[in-house]
C-alpha positions as CSV (number, residue, x, y, z in Angstrom):
1,M,12.4,7.5,2.2
2,E,13.9,5.7,-0.8
3,R,13.2,6.8,-4.3
4,R,14.0,4.4,-7.2
5,Q,13.6,4.9,-10.9
6,F,12.7,2.5,-13.6
7,I,15.5,1.6,-16.0
8,I,14.3,1.6,-19.6
9,G,15.8,-1.2,-21.6
10,S,16.5,-3.4,-18.6
11,G,13.8,-6.0,-19.5
12,A,11.8,-7.5,-22.3
13,I,8.8,-5.3,-21.9
14,L,10.2,-2.1,-20.4
15,T,11.7,-0.7,-23.7
16,T,11.8,2.7,-25.3
17,A,9.0,1.6,-27.7
18,F,6.9,0.7,-24.6
19,V,7.5,4.1,-23.1
20,S,6.3,5.8,-26.3
21,R,3.2,3.6,-26.3
22,A,2.6,4.3,-22.6
23,K,2.8,8.1,-23.1
24,C,0.4,7.9,-26.0
25,F,-2.0,5.7,-24.1
26,L,-1.8,8.1,-21.1
27,N,-2.5,11.2,-23.3
28,H,-5.5,9.6,-25.2
29,E,-7.0,7.2,-22.7
30,Q,-5.9,8.5,-19.3
31,A,-5.1,4.9,-18.4
32,V,-2.3,2.3,-17.9
33,V,-1.3,0.3,-21.0
34,P,-3.4,-2.9,-20.6
35,L,-0.9,-5.7,-20.3
36,L,-3.1,-8.0,-18.1
37,E,-6.7,-8.9,-18.4
38,A,-8.7,-8.5,-15.2
39,H,-9.9,-11.6,-13.4
40,P,-11.4,-12.3,-9.9
41,N,-8.3,-13.7,-8.2
42,Q,-6.0,-10.9,-9.3
43,Q,-4.7,-8.1,-7.0
44,T,-5.2,-4.6,-8.2
45,L,-2.8,-1.8,-7.4
46,Y,-4.4,1.6,-7.7
47,F,-2.5,4.8,-8.6
48,V,-4.7,7.4,-6.9
49,N,-4.2,11.0,-7.8
50,T,-4.1,12.9,-4.5
51,G,-3.8,16.3,-6.2
52,I,-0.1,16.5,-5.2
53,D,1.2,13.1,-6.4
54,Y,0.0,9.5,-6.8
55,E,-0.5,7.2,-3.8
56,L,-0.4,3.5,-4.5
57,R,-3.2,1.5,-2.8
58,L,-3.6,-2.3,-2.9
59,D,-7.0,-3.8,-3.7
60,D,-9.0,-0.8,-2.5
61,P,-8.8,2.7,-3.8
62,E,-10.7,4.2,-0.9
63,M,-9.5,4.7,2.7
64,V,-12.2,2.9,4.7
65,F,-11.5,3.0,8.4
66,P,-12.4,-0.3,10.1
67,E,-15.0,-0.8,12.8
68,M,-13.9,-3.1,15.5
69,T,-14.2,-3.6,19.3
70,I,-11.5,-2.6,21.8
71,R,-10.9,-6.3,22.3
72,E,-10.3,-6.8,18.6
73,A,-8.0,-3.8,18.4
74,L,-6.0,-5.0,21.3
75,K,-5.5,-8.4,19.6
76,R,-4.8,-7.0,16.1
77,Y,-2.7,-3.9,16.8
78,F,-1.3,-4.3,20.3
79,G,-0.5,-8.0,20.4
80,V,-2.7,-8.7,23.4
81,S,-3.7,-12.4,23.5
82,F,-7.0,-13.4,25.0
83,K,-6.8,-17.0,25.9
84,S,-10.0,-19.0,25.5
85,G,-12.1,-18.9,28.6
86,K,-12.4,-16.2,31.2
87,L,-9.7,-13.7,32.0
88,R,-8.3,-13.7,35.5
89,L,-8.5,-10.7,37.8
90,S,-4.8,-10.1,37.3
91,D,-5.3,-10.0,33.5
92,Y,-8.0,-7.3,33.9
93,R,-5.7,-5.4,36.2
94,D,-2.9,-5.6,33.6
95,L,-5.2,-4.4,30.8
96,Y,-6.2,-1.4,32.9
97,F,-2.7,-0.4,34.0
98,E,-1.2,-0.9,30.5
99,Y,-4.1,0.4,28.3
100,G,-6.6,2.0,30.6
101,V,-9.3,-0.5,29.6
102,R,-11.9,-1.7,32.1
103,P,-13.4,-5.2,31.6
104,T,-16.8,-3.7,30.7
105,E,-15.2,-1.7,27.9
106,L,-13.6,-4.6,26.0
107,D,-16.6,-5.2,23.7
108,E,-17.3,-1.5,23.0
109,V,-16.6,-0.1,19.6
110,A,-13.0,1.1,19.5
111,G,-12.5,4.8,18.7
112,W,-10.1,6.0,16.0
113,D,-7.3,6.6,18.6
114,W,-7.3,2.8,19.3
115,V,-7.1,1.8,15.7
116,L,-5.5,4.5,13.6
117,D,-1.8,3.9,14.1
118,G,-2.0,0.1,13.8
119,W,-4.3,0.2,10.8
120,A,-2.2,2.8,9.1
121,R,0.9,0.6,9.3
122,T,-0.6,-2.8,8.6
123,D,-4.1,-2.9,7.1
124,S,-4.5,0.4,5.2
125,P,-4.5,0.1,1.3
126,N,-1.3,2.2,1.1
127,A,0.5,0.1,3.8
128,R,-0.5,-3.1,2.0
129,A,0.9,-1.7,-1.3
130,Y,4.2,-0.9,0.5
131,Q,4.3,-4.4,1.9
132,R,3.5,-6.1,-1.4
133,L,6.0,-4.2,-3.5
134,E,8.8,-3.8,-1.0
135,G,10.3,-7.3,-1.5
136,L,10.0,-7.3,-5.3
137,E,13.0,-6.5,-7.5
138,L,11.3,-3.7,-9.3
139,F,14.5,-1.9,-10.1
140,D,17.5,-3.6,-11.6
141,C,20.5,-1.8,-10.0
142,D,23.0,-3.5,-12.3
143,A,21.3,-2.7,-15.6
144,R,22.3,0.1,-17.8
145,G,19.8,2.3,-19.5
146,R,17.8,5.5,-19.3
147,C,16.1,6.2,-15.9
148,L,12.5,7.3,-16.0
149,G,9.6,7.7,-13.6
150,G,10.0,6.1,-10.3
151,L,8.5,5.3,-6.9
152,R,9.1,6.6,-3.4
153,F,9.0,4.0,-0.6
154,I,8.1,5.9,2.5
155,D,8.4,4.5,6.0
156,G,7.6,7.5,8.2
157,C,7.9,10.9,6.6
158,H,9.7,12.2,9.7
159,P,10.3,11.1,13.2
160,G,7.1,10.3,15.0
161,N,5.2,9.8,11.7
162,D,3.7,6.3,11.2
163,Y,2.9,6.7,7.4
164,L,3.8,3.6,5.4
165,G,3.3,3.8,1.7
166,V,4.5,4.1,-1.9
167,R,4.1,7.3,-4.0
168,A,4.9,8.3,-7.5
169,D,5.3,11.8,-9.0
170,D,3.8,11.0,-12.4
171,A,1.1,8.9,-14.0
172,L,3.6,7.4,-16.5
173,S,5.1,5.4,-13.6
174,A,1.8,3.4,-13.4
175,S,2.4,1.9,-16.9
176,L,6.2,1.5,-16.2
177,L,5.3,-0.4,-13.0
178,Q,2.8,-2.6,-14.8
179,A,5.4,-3.5,-17.4
180,R,7.9,-4.4,-14.7
181,L,5.4,-6.4,-12.7
182,C,4.6,-8.4,-15.9
183,E,8.3,-9.0,-16.5
184,L,8.6,-10.4,-12.9
185,G,5.5,-12.7,-13.5
186,E,3.5,-10.9,-10.8
187,N,-0.3,-11.2,-11.2
188,I,-1.0,-7.6,-10.2
189,R,-3.0,-5.3,-12.4
190,V,-2.2,-1.5,-12.1
191,E,-5.1,0.9,-12.5
192,L,-4.8,4.7,-12.7
193,L,-7.4,6.8,-10.9
194,E,-7.0,10.5,-11.9
195,R,-9.7,11.8,-9.5
196,G,-8.3,13.5,-6.4
197,V,-9.0,11.7,-3.1
């Protein structure tokens, strides 16, 4: 887990005056300071109140578990390639020994145990938020200024845990992140959802 804080005064937007405006906006509107107008091709990063902290979710505030076949799950999350045409008997044998799947089961709906781990690390809204934000220079390590708010980048809470996501302790971090994303020229709108999910 890596926790990083926003440095106030490190950019053109993220200033002490902006922090005052963000706190006022949060107290009166329960929302992020609107720095970007919403439009169809824009990504949305939701700060979802979990009752404990805020989980960041990209493009979908809800956790919707996908429905797919075992064949699709094997391709998407286990890296099994199905060449065009029919599988050979040895391919079916390998699938059975490696994954316990019979040929007649390939097109059945996959249970949660087939999909959960792969989906949680690659396709879930929280994993997509982690992947989208991880490579951005959100925090200027060389800048001097007051540290405030912050994000925790979590890649497995403990050994054996597959959680991948970004979390914040406070709602103010949503506006601070929006300001920093605007400074970087990223077309991502941040939205605060105060309901517990």
